C-alpha positions, 0 to 999 in steps of 0.5 A: 751722529758723529762729527765726520758724518756731520761734515760729510757734505764737503767731501760729497761736494768735492767728488761731484765737482771732480766728476763735473771737471772730468765731464767738462774735459771730455766734452771739450775733447769731443768738441775739438777732436783734432786737438789732443790733450797734452799728457806728456806721454808719446802717442803712437800713430796706430788706430785705437778703435772708436775713440769718439764712441768711447768718449760719448759712452764715458760722458753718459756714464759720468752724467749718470754718476753725477746725477746719482751723487747729487741725489745722495748729496741732497738726501744727506743734506736733508738728514744733516739739516734735520739733525741740526734743527734738533739742536736746542741752543739757537746760537750753536745751531746757527753755527753748525748749519752755517758750517756743515750745511752751507759750508761757510768759512770760519771767517764768514761765520765769525762775522755773521755771528758777531763773535769772531772766527776763532770763537766760532770755531772753538764753540763749534768744536767744543759743542762737537766734543760734548755732544757728538764724540 
């Protein structure tokens, strides 16, 4: 496994969060149909078809995509966790799990490990260079 693969949960989580935000905006637009989103672009007075129907279809598509992304996230998380459990040194295993599985900040890891954030970060990157790349 490479370091990028080990740290991939962060990016998968961001994709899911962006899709959730988009879904929230669509729901809000459907709940308040008289309020148009401020985009800065002028809108014409012409009819653009069944806008509510299109938004409902888009919401269903987003919900399906979010469910699929969550499934991939959980599968990937399980793979990374299994890899982490094979790390023989307990102290570095904890740091890797905290960083890659729980996505903690270096500050939080340093406090939990009682070694400081910079020492935790350097230990992690040193271990990655030695074992992954």
